[in-house]
C-alpha positions, -999 to +999 in steps of 0.1 A: +325+501-531+308+507-564+322+498-598+309+515-629+314+503-665+304+525-695+297+512-730+281+524-762+305+551-773+319+552-808+322+572-840+291+587-855+283+613-882+267+646-872+230+642-869+233+606-857+225+590-824+242+570-797+230+553-766+255+551-737+251+526-709+266+525-675+264+493-654+269+495-617+281+467-595+292+463-559+274+480-531+247+492-554+219+495-529+237+526-516+236+545-548+214+576-550+219+600-580+237+589-611+249+610-640+268+615-671+297+639-676+320+646-705+355+659-711+367+672-744+404+676-751+418+706-734+386+713-716+373+707-681+349+679-673+313+691-675+279+678-665+257+664-692+228+649-673+218+635-640+190+613-626+181+606-590+170+573-576+134+586-578+137+595-615+142+633-613+163+644-642+185+674-650+202+683-683+229+707-693+217+734-717+240+721-743+222+687-746+186+695-734+161+685-760+186+662-777+194+638-750+175+616-725+188+600-694+171+570-679+177+544-653+168+508-648+171+502-611+164+465-615+195+461-638+215+488-619+221+506-652+218+542-663+215+551-700+221+583-720+203+585-754+219+612-775+202+623-807+211+650-833+247+647-823+271+676-832+309+676-836+310+696-803+296+666-785+329+648-791+344+639-757+351+611-733+318+604-715+320+594-678+294+578-656+292+589-620+273+575-590+268+592-557+267+572-525+252+593-497+262+570-469+298+575-478+294+611-490+314+603-521+313+599-558+324+569-579+334+573-615+337+549-645+366+547-668+348+566-696+338+559-732+348+579-762+322+596-783+334+611-816+311+630-839+323+637-874+311+666-895 
């Protein structure tokens, strides 16, 4: 089992920055890719960014150039640095970890990000 706990969300003005963190615990040696997703009210959950255990990253077009995903394998933590935030970035942000041995994803509880105009 893997447990994920997100932190770092909050209220920020447009143009501001936030750094989200996701700490993993449990059977962490089995984790491969980790990522951030978000879900705005009335919308489907969408991919924001992912990072593999080897450090390969991927970003959604909506955040590319404004966000950076990184990973500290020693601390079992993944980060999402978001800059130049826009009101449309407002959503609950979820951390996800993929465990290949179990062929399943694990999700955190989410952290709210609100960007005011």
